[in-house]
C-alpha positions as CSV (number, residue, x, y, z in Angstrom):
1,M,0.0,0.0,0.0
2,R,1.3,3.4,-0.9
3,K,2.0,5.7,2.0
4,T,2.3,9.4,2.4
5,M,5.3,10.7,4.4
6,K,4.6,13.1,7.2
7,N,6.4,15.2,9.8
8,N,5.5,15.3,13.4
9,S,6.7,17.5,16.3
10,L,9.3,15.9,18.4
11,N,10.1,15.7,22.1
12,A,13.5,14.2,22.9
13,L,13.2,10.8,24.5
14,C,16.3,8.7,24.7
15,L,19.9,8.3,23.4
16,L,21.3,5.2,21.8
17,T,25.1,5.8,21.3
18,L,27.3,3.3,19.6
19,L,31.1,3.4,19.6
20,S,33.7,0.9,18.2
21,G,37.5,0.4,18.7
22,S,39.0,-0.7,15.4
23,A,41.2,1.7,13.4
24,M,39.2,0.6,10.3
25,A,35.9,1.9,11.9
26,E,34.5,-1.6,12.1
27,V,31.4,-2.0,14.3
28,T,31.9,-5.3,16.1
29,N,28.7,-7.5,15.9
30,G,26.9,-4.8,13.9
31,S,24.8,-7.5,12.4
32,F,23.7,-8.6,15.9
33,E,24.3,-12.3,15.1
34,N,26.3,-13.0,18.2
35,W,24.6,-13.1,21.7
36,T,25.6,-14.3,25.1
37,S,23.2,-14.8,28.0
38,G,20.6,-12.7,26.2
39,S,22.9,-9.8,25.4
40,P,24.5,-8.9,22.1
41,D,28.2,-9.5,22.1
42,S,30.4,-6.4,22.2
43,W,27.5,-4.2,23.2
44,T,27.0,-2.8,26.7
45,T,23.7,-1.6,28.0
46,I,24.4,0.8,30.8
47,D,21.0,2.4,31.5
48,S,17.6,1.1,32.6
49,G,15.5,3.2,30.2
50,L,16.5,0.9,27.2
51,S,16.2,-2.8,27.0
52,V,17.7,-4.9,24.2
53,S,16.8,-8.5,23.2
54,Q,17.5,-10.8,20.4
55,E,14.9,-10.9,17.5
56,G,14.9,-13.9,15.2
57,S,11.8,-13.2,13.0
58,I,12.0,-9.6,12.0
59,V,15.5,-9.3,10.6
60,K,17.1,-7.3,7.7
61,S,19.7,-10.0,7.0
62,G,21.2,-12.9,8.7
63,S,19.4,-14.8,11.5
64,S,18.9,-12.1,14.1
65,A,18.4,-8.4,14.8
66,A,18.4,-6.3,18.0
67,A,14.9,-5.5,19.5
68,I,15.4,-2.2,21.2
69,T,12.5,-1.3,23.6
70,V,12.2,2.3,24.8
71,N,10.7,2.4,28.3
72,T,11.2,5.9,29.4
73,G,10.4,9.5,28.5
74,T,13.7,10.8,30.0
75,Q,16.3,11.5,27.4
76,S,19.3,11.0,29.6
77,S,18.5,7.5,30.9
78,T,19.3,5.3,27.9
79,D,22.6,4.4,26.3
80,F,23.8,1.4,24.3
81,R,27.5,1.5,23.4
82,Q,30.6,0.3,21.6
83,S,33.7,2.2,20.6
84,V,34.8,3.2,17.0
85,A,38.2,4.7,16.2
86,L,38.6,6.8,13.1
87,V,41.7,8.0,11.1
88,S,42.0,11.6,10.3
89,G,41.1,12.4,6.7
90,Q,39.4,9.1,6.0
91,T,35.8,8.9,4.9
92,Y,33.4,6.4,6.4
93,N,29.9,5.4,5.3
94,F,27.8,4.8,8.5
95,S,24.4,3.3,8.2
96,T,21.8,1.2,9.9
97,W,18.4,-0.3,9.2
98,V,15.5,0.3,11.5
99,Y,12.0,-1.2,11.7
100,H,9.2,0.8,13.4
101,T,6.3,-1.2,15.0
102,E,3.9,1.5,16.2
103,G,5.1,4.9,14.9
104,G,5.3,6.5,18.3
105,V,9.0,7.1,18.2
106,K,11.5,8.0,15.5
107,A,15.2,7.3,15.2
108,R,17.9,9.8,14.4
109,L,21.4,8.7,13.3
110,Y,24.2,10.1,15.3
111,V,27.7,10.4,13.8
112,N,29.7,12.9,15.8
113,G,26.6,15.0,15.8
114,Y,22.9,14.6,15.0
115,Q,22.2,13.6,11.4
116,G,19.1,12.3,9.5
117,Y,15.9,10.9,10.9
118,S,14.0,7.8,10.2
119,N,10.3,8.1,9.0
120,E,8.3,6.8,12.0
121,S,5.1,6.6,9.9
122,L,6.7,3.8,7.8
123,V,5.7,0.9,10.2
124,N,6.3,-2.8,9.7
125,Q,9.0,-2.4,7.1
126,W,12.7,-1.8,7.1
127,Q,14.2,1.6,6.2
128,Q,17.8,2.7,6.1
129,I,19.4,5.8,7.7
130,S,22.9,6.6,6.5
131,Y,25.5,9.3,6.8
132,T,29.0,9.8,5.2
133,Y,31.5,11.2,7.6
134,T,35.1,12.4,7.0
135,A,37.2,12.3,10.2
136,T,38.8,15.6,11.1
137,A,41.1,14.0,13.7
138,T,42.3,10.5,14.6
139,G,40.4,9.1,17.6
140,N,37.0,8.0,18.8
141,V,33.7,9.5,17.8
142,D,30.2,8.7,18.9
143,V,28.0,7.0,16.4
144,G,24.5,5.6,16.9
145,L,20.9,6.4,17.2
146,R,18.8,8.8,19.3
147,F,15.0,8.2,19.7
148,Y,12.4,10.9,19.9
149,D,8.8,10.5,20.9
150,V,6.0,11.7,18.6
151,T,2.3,11.8,18.8
152,G,1.0,8.4,19.8
153,F,3.9,7.3,22.0
154,D,2.4,5.2,24.9
155,G,5.4,5.0,27.1
156,S,6.9,1.8,25.7
157,E,7.7,0.9,22.1
158,T,10.0,-1.5,20.3
159,V,12.2,-0.6,17.3
160,Y,14.2,-3.3,15.6
161,V,17.8,-2.5,14.5
162,D,20.0,-4.5,12.1
163,D,23.1,-4.2,10.0
164,F,24.8,-1.3,11.7
165,E,27.7,-0.7,9.3
166,P,30.6,-0.6,8.6
167,T,31.1,-4.0,10.3
168,T,33.9,-6.5,10.7
169,A,32.1,-8.9,8.4
170,D,32.0,-6.9,5.2
171,N,32.0,-9.6,2.5
172,G,31.3,-7.7,-0.6
173,G,28.1,-5.7,0.0
174,G,27.4,-3.1,2.5
175,N,29.0,0.1,3.7
176,G,32.5,-1.0,4.7
177,G,34.9,1.5,6.0
178,S,37.8,-0.1,4.1
179,C,37.8,-2.0,0.8
180,A,40.7,-4.0,-0.5
181,N,39.0,-4.5,-3.9
182,T,36.9,-1.9,-5.9
183,E,34.4,0.3,-4.1
184,A,31.1,1.1,-5.9
185,T,28.3,3.4,-4.6
186,L,24.6,3.3,-5.4
187,A,22.6,6.5,-5.0
188,L,18.9,5.7,-5.4
189,T,16.0,8.2,-5.0
190,T,12.6,6.6,-4.9
191,D,9.4,8.0,-6.3
192,G,6.0,8.2,-4.6
193,Y,5.4,4.5,-5.1
194,A,8.5,3.0,-3.6
195,S,6.7,-0.3,-2.7
196,E,6.8,-1.1,-6.4
197,T,10.6,-0.7,-6.7
198,S,13.3,-3.2,-6.1
199,W,16.9,-3.7,-7.2
200,T,19.6,-6.4,-7.3
201,L,23.3,-6.4,-7.9
202,K,24.5,-9.9,-9.1
203,T,27.7,-11.5,-10.3
204,S,27.9,-13.1,-13.7
205,S,27.2,-16.5,-12.1
206,G,23.9,-15.2,-10.6
207,T,25.1,-14.7,-7.0
208,T,23.3,-11.8,-5.4
209,V,25.8,-9.3,-4.0
210,A,23.1,-6.9,-2.7
211,S,19.5,-6.2,-3.1
212,S,16.5,-4.3,-1.7
213,S,12.8,-4.4,-2.0
214,T,11.7,-2.5,1.1
215,L,12.1,1.1,0.2
216,A,10.4,4.3,1.5
217,N,8.6,6.8,-0.7
218,N,10.5,9.8,-2.0
219,T,13.6,8.8,-0.1
220,T,17.3,8.9,-1.1
221,Y,19.5,5.9,-0.3
222,N,23.2,5.5,-0.5
223,E,24.7,2.0,-0.5
224,T,28.4,1.2,-0.9
225,F,29.7,-2.2,-2.1
226,C,33.2,-3.7,-2.1
227,L,33.5,-5.6,-5.4
228,T,36.1,-8.1,-6.6
229,D,37.1,-8.2,-10.2
230,G,34.6,-9.7,-12.5
231,D,31.3,-9.1,-14.4
232,Y,28.2,-7.8,-12.8
233,T,24.6,-7.0,-13.6
234,F,22.6,-4.2,-11.9
235,T,18.8,-4.5,-12.3
236,I,16.2,-2.1,-11.0
237,S,12.5,-3.1,-11.3
238,D,9.1,-1.5,-11.0
239,S,6.2,-3.9,-10.5
240,Y,3.7,-1.4,-11.9
241,G,5.7,-1.0,-15.1
242,D,6.1,2.8,-15.2
243,G,9.7,3.2,-13.8
244,I,10.5,5.7,-11.1
245,C,10.3,9.1,-12.9
246,C,8.6,11.4,-13.5
247,E,4.8,11.1,-13.2
248,F,4.7,10.3,-9.5
249,G,7.9,11.7,-8.2
250,N,11.4,12.3,-9.5
251,G,13.1,9.0,-8.8
252,S,16.6,8.1,-10.2
253,Y,19.6,5.9,-9.6
254,A,23.3,5.9,-10.3
255,L,25.8,3.2,-9.6
256,T,29.3,4.8,-9.7
257,S,32.9,3.8,-9.0
258,G,36.1,5.8,-9.1
259,G,34.4,8.7,-10.9
260,S,32.8,6.5,-13.6
261,T,29.1,5.7,-14.0
262,L,28.5,2.0,-14.2
263,A,24.7,2.2,-14.4
264,S,22.2,5.1,-14.2
265,G,18.7,6.1,-15.2
266,S,15.2,7.0,-14.1
267,T,12.8,6.4,-16.9
268,F,12.0,2.8,-17.8
269,T,9.0,0.5,-17.8
270,S,9.1,-2.8,-15.8
271,S,12.9,-3.1,-15.4
272,D,16.3,-1.7,-16.4
273,S,19.4,-3.9,-16.4
274,T,23.0,-2.8,-17.0
275,N,26.1,-5.1,-17.3
276,F,29.5,-3.8,-16.3
277,T,32.9,-5.2,-15.5
278,I,35.1,-4.5,-12.5
279,G,38.9,-4.8,-13.0
280,A,40.6,-6.0,-16.2
281,G,38.4,-5.2,-19.2
282,G,36.3,-2.7,-17.1
283,G,35.8,0.7,-18.4
284,D,33.7,3.9,-18.2
285,N,30.5,2.1,-19.1
286,G,28.7,5.2,-20.4
287,G,29.9,8.1,-18.3
288,G,32.9,9.1,-16.2
289,T,35.0,12.1,-15.6
290,G,37.4,13.8,-18.0
291,V,37.0,15.0,-21.5
292,G,38.7,12.1,-23.3
293,N,37.5,11.8,-26.9
294,Y,34.2,13.6,-26.1
295,Y,34.8,16.3,-28.7
296,D,36.2,14.2,-31.5
297,S,33.3,15.1,-33.8
298,I,34.1,18.8,-33.4
299,T,36.7,19.9,-36.0
300,T,36.7,23.2,-37.9
301,Q,33.1,24.3,-37.4
302,T,32.5,27.9,-36.4
303,G,29.4,30.1,-35.8
304,Y,26.0,28.6,-35.6
305,T,27.2,25.5,-37.4
306,L,29.5,24.8,-34.4
307,K,26.6,25.5,-32.1
308,T,24.4,22.9,-33.9
309,A,27.3,20.3,-33.8
310,L,27.6,20.8,-30.1
311,H,23.8,20.6,-29.7
312,N,23.9,17.2,-31.4
313,L,26.7,16.1,-29.1
314,I,25.0,17.0,-25.7
315,N,21.2,16.8,-26.4
316,N,20.6,13.3,-25.2
317,H,21.5,13.3,-21.6
318,T,19.8,11.1,-19.0
319,T,17.1,12.8,-17.0
320,R,17.8,12.0,-13.4
321,G,14.8,13.8,-11.9
322,Y,14.5,16.9,-9.7
323,S,15.0,15.0,-6.4
324,A,18.3,13.6,-7.6
325,I,19.8,17.1,-7.4
326,W,19.9,16.9,-3.6
327,T,22.2,13.8,-4.0
328,F,24.4,15.6,-6.5
329,Y,24.8,18.5,-4.1
330,S,25.7,16.2,-1.2
331,S,28.9,15.1,-3.1
332,N,29.5,17.8,-5.7
333,A,28.4,21.2,-4.3
334,L,30.8,21.3,-1.4
335,D,33.3,24.0,-0.6
336,T,36.7,22.5,-1.2
337,Y,38.0,25.7,-2.8
338,Y,37.6,28.7,-0.5
339,E,37.3,27.9,3.2
340,N,37.7,24.2,2.2
341,D,35.3,23.2,5.1
342,G,33.0,20.8,3.2
343,T,29.9,22.9,3.7
344,I,27.5,23.7,0.8
345,L,29.0,26.1,-1.7
346,D,26.2,28.6,-2.1
347,I,26.9,31.1,-4.9
348,Y,24.6,33.7,-3.2
349,S,26.4,33.6,0.2
350,E,30.0,32.5,-0.5
351,N,32.6,35.1,0.4
352,P,35.6,34.3,-1.8
353,N,37.9,36.7,0.1
354,G,37.0,35.9,3.7
355,S,34.7,34.1,6.1
356,D,31.3,33.2,4.9
357,P,28.4,35.0,6.7
358,Y,26.8,31.6,7.4
359,N,27.3,27.9,6.3
360,F,25.0,25.1,5.3
361,T,25.6,21.5,6.2
362,K,24.7,19.1,3.4
363,V,21.4,17.3,3.6
364,S,20.4,18.5,7.1
365,N,20.1,22.1,5.9
366,Q,18.1,21.5,2.8
367,C,15.0,23.7,2.4
368,G,12.4,23.5,3.9
369,S,10.9,26.7,4.9
370,Y,12.8,29.9,5.4
371,S,12.3,33.4,6.7
372,G,15.7,34.9,6.2
373,E,19.2,34.3,4.9
374,G,21.0,31.4,6.4
375,D,17.9,29.3,7.1
376,C,18.4,26.6,4.4
377,Y,19.8,26.0,0.9
378,N,17.8,25.0,-2.1
379,R,18.0,24.4,-5.9
380,E,18.3,27.6,-8.0
381,H,17.4,27.4,-11.6
382,S,19.9,30.0,-12.9
383,F,17.7,29.9,-16.1
384,P,14.4,30.3,-14.3
385,R,12.0,27.4,-14.9
386,S,9.1,29.8,-15.4
387,W,10.9,30.8,-18.6
388,F,10.4,27.3,-20.1
389,G,7.0,26.6,-18.6
390,G,7.5,25.1,-15.2
391,D,8.7,21.7,-13.9
392,I,9.1,20.3,-17.4
393,E,11.9,17.7,-18.0
394,P,14.6,17.6,-19.0
395,M,15.2,21.3,-18.3
396,N,13.8,21.2,-14.8
397,S,16.5,18.8,-13.5
398,D,19.4,19.7,-15.9
399,I,22.2,20.0,-13.3
400,H,24.3,22.2,-15.6
401,H,22.2,25.3,-14.8
402,I,20.9,24.5,-11.3
403,F,23.1,25.7,-8.4
404,A,22.9,25.4,-4.6
405,T,21.8,28.7,-3.2
406,D,20.4,30.2,0.0
407,G,16.6,29.8,-0.1
408,K,15.8,33.4,0.9
409,V,18.1,34.9,-1.7
410,N,16.8,32.5,-4.4
411,S,13.3,33.7,-3.6
412,V,14.4,37.4,-3.9
413,R,16.0,36.7,-7.2
414,S,12.7,35.1,-8.3
415,S,12.7,34.9,-12.1
416,F,14.2,38.3,-12.8
417,P,16.9,38.4,-15.5
418,Y,20.6,38.4,-14.5
419,G,22.1,41.8,-15.1
420,E,24.2,44.7,-13.6
421,V,22.5,46.8,-10.9
422,A,22.6,50.6,-10.7
423,S,20.5,51.0,-7.5
424,A,20.0,48.0,-5.2
425,T,16.8,47.4,-3.3
426,Y,18.2,44.2,-1.8
427,T,21.8,43.1,-1.1
428,S,22.6,39.6,0.1
429,S,25.3,38.9,2.7
430,N,27.9,38.2,0.1
431,G,27.0,41.3,-2.1
432,S,24.6,39.8,-4.6
433,K,22.1,42.5,-5.5
434,L,18.6,43.0,-6.8
435,G,17.6,46.4,-8.2
436,S,17.2,48.6,-11.3
437,A,19.4,47.9,-14.2
438,A,22.4,50.0,-15.0
439,S,21.8,52.3,-18.0
440,S,24.9,50.9,-19.7
441,L,23.3,47.5,-19.8
442,G,20.9,48.3,-22.6
443,Y,17.9,47.1,-20.6
444,S,15.6,49.0,-18.3
445,G,14.0,46.9,-15.6
446,T,14.7,45.0,-12.5
447,V,17.7,42.6,-12.6
448,F,19.7,40.4,-10.2
449,E,23.4,40.7,-10.1
450,P,25.6,37.9,-8.6
451,I,29.1,38.7,-7.4
452,D,31.9,38.7,-9.9
453,E,33.3,35.3,-8.7
454,F,30.4,33.5,-10.2
455,K,29.4,35.6,-13.2
456,G,31.5,33.5,-15.6
457,D,30.0,30.3,-14.3
458,L,26.5,31.6,-14.9
459,A,27.3,32.9,-18.3
460,R,28.6,29.5,-19.4
461,A,25.5,27.9,-18.0
462,Y,23.4,30.2,-20.2
463,F,25.5,29.4,-23.3
464,Y,25.0,25.7,-22.4
465,M,21.2,26.2,-22.2
466,A,21.2,28.1,-25.6
467,T,23.0,25.1,-27.1
468,R,21.5,22.1,-25.4
469,Y,17.9,23.3,-26.0
470,Q,18.4,25.2,-29.3
471,D,15.6,23.0,-30.9
472,Q,13.1,24.2,-28.3
473,I,14.2,27.6,-26.9
474,A,12.7,29.8,-29.6
475,S,9.2,28.8,-28.4
476,W,10.0,29.9,-24.9
477,Q,10.2,33.6,-25.6
478,S,6.4,34.2,-25.2
479,I,6.0,32.1,-22.0
480,S,7.3,34.7,-19.5
481,S,7.7,38.5,-19.7
482,Y,11.2,38.2,-18.1
483,G,12.1,35.4,-20.4
484,N,10.9,37.6,-23.3
485,A,13.3,40.3,-22.2
486,V,16.2,37.9,-22.4
487,L,15.4,35.6,-25.4
488,D,15.2,36.8,-29.0
489,G,13.0,34.1,-30.3
490,S,15.7,32.5,-32.5
491,T,17.4,29.1,-32.4
492,T,20.7,30.7,-33.4
493,A,21.7,33.7,-31.3
494,V,19.0,32.8,-28.8
495,F,19.6,35.9,-26.6
496,E,18.8,39.6,-27.1
497,P,21.9,41.7,-28.0
498,W,22.2,43.3,-24.5
499,V,22.3,39.8,-22.9
500,I,24.9,38.5,-25.3
501,S,27.1,41.5,-24.7
502,M,26.8,41.1,-20.9
503,L,27.4,37.3,-21.0
504,L,30.5,37.7,-23.2
505,S,31.9,40.2,-20.7
506,W,31.1,37.9,-17.7
507,H,32.7,35.0,-19.5
508,A,35.9,36.9,-20.3
509,N,36.3,38.5,-16.9
510,D,35.7,35.4,-14.9
511,P,37.5,32.5,-16.6
512,V,36.9,28.8,-16.0
513,S,38.1,27.7,-12.6
514,Q,39.0,24.3,-11.2
515,K,35.8,24.5,-9.3
516,E,33.9,24.7,-12.5
517,I,35.9,21.9,-14.2
518,D,35.2,19.6,-11.3
519,R,31.5,20.4,-11.4
520,N,31.4,19.7,-15.1
521,D,33.1,16.3,-14.6
522,A,30.6,15.5,-11.8
523,A,27.7,16.6,-14.0
524,H,28.9,14.3,-16.8
525,T,28.9,11.4,-14.3
526,H,25.5,12.5,-13.0
527,Q,23.6,12.8,-16.3
528,G,25.9,11.8,-19.1
529,N,26.6,15.1,-20.9
530,R,29.1,18.0,-20.5
531,N,29.0,21.8,-20.8
532,P,31.2,22.4,-23.8
533,F,31.9,26.0,-22.8
534,V,33.7,24.9,-19.6
535,D,35.8,22.4,-21.5
536,H,36.4,24.7,-24.5
537,P,35.9,28.4,-23.5
538,E,37.0,29.4,-26.9
539,Y,33.8,28.0,-28.4
540,V,31.9,31.0,-26.9
541,S,33.7,33.5,-29.2
542,K,33.6,31.1,-32.1
543,I,29.8,31.1,-31.9
544,W,28.6,34.5,-30.5
545,N,31.3,36.9,-31.6
């Protein structure tokens, strides 16, 4: 039965903290298979508010799980522990599976701080909570779960827990902290009918490495596998026969390894299978980073002939869906260039020459509601979607023009054209401005001006849109008054003269940076096409000059 996800107000109830002692961040007995005298080996219950027993019927894998019963409304009276040692600079994928029985409590993953919640309304089914953590120092950190009561809690409730990873028994599948073979990661976002979706990863002999058929609606999962050399098949199925995008949500999946996409997609009917090879004979399998021979078909073309040739090269990317943008941001919209602190790189708040006015933590600070700057980050269509008619694919989820930005500033920008401001009515914390256009611009009206650091990025995103959608963009001119101010109704120049002049200036004054190159590589892996004007900035003048 299809379920609707909901949010409930929380009251803190109890803390389940797990710690482990291996330098490889291995959680001993994380599968809860080993018990002595009714207690799980390597785990210590130190408080009376939490009782733990062995469960043999409701399990995620193996023969047993931990039945954790919350018996108290006092947050400080429950702990369940182990010790985990981490190595500075290493990245660990922590996850566990929980099974709610009544829906009166919810679980929150704890990895050196409070991370994502379970969905307590999904009762009588397994769901995964996961978090990727990079150690900032060598030593122990707390990992585990905290439970919170919600409406309906009656004073005692059991939640089953299984497969807390990384474990000491990582035999190919699962989120191991160390992999002696080849690590592959599956990012899967479900649609609104997740009960219809299942997936398997099998070897060429038919042995199942990993699988799942108990998924929650509109939820993003991240699974990591340690794969030996050989041939594999990844299959995703939809029992209803309409795939996972885009009628009833924006589901998508991508199986990647070492920067290469092994399998990806979103639109299919009953199933989608991809064969790939790990090790000798393996390859990019349809994606991957780097330019390689991507532009071999581009030779001596210039002008709009070159633009059409580029259009033919990039116009068949894989639509991943709007929800998949959150997953992309979690790995590829992080500040490793300015403060280098791993927070979300928000182009409307980033201060390139000093400390940022505020920071966003990936995932946990996604919008959401907002009332002012710094409340949350969201997905900014630099080329506003009202200009092409709304949430229409593939434009609505094309990552090449969608940037992580502060929710409030995104709202202020609205669908006004980019431009250069003479008199500002609003200035963001990093100096982005909304106001009347400068007379030198050649346009009179309200415009939004980003800071100089990102003007070239946005100009090249616009040149990409003019090229990727040149077969459609002429029809967009009449959809929006602001779009009409920018677009000239042609499939060739695409933009009004004042826009071309401005974009050429922004492109020249803010050259391609390593940040932009890295994002282009990640976008190629994400959806299978590149922005030619990042790889070859000279193409801009060959077409529009």
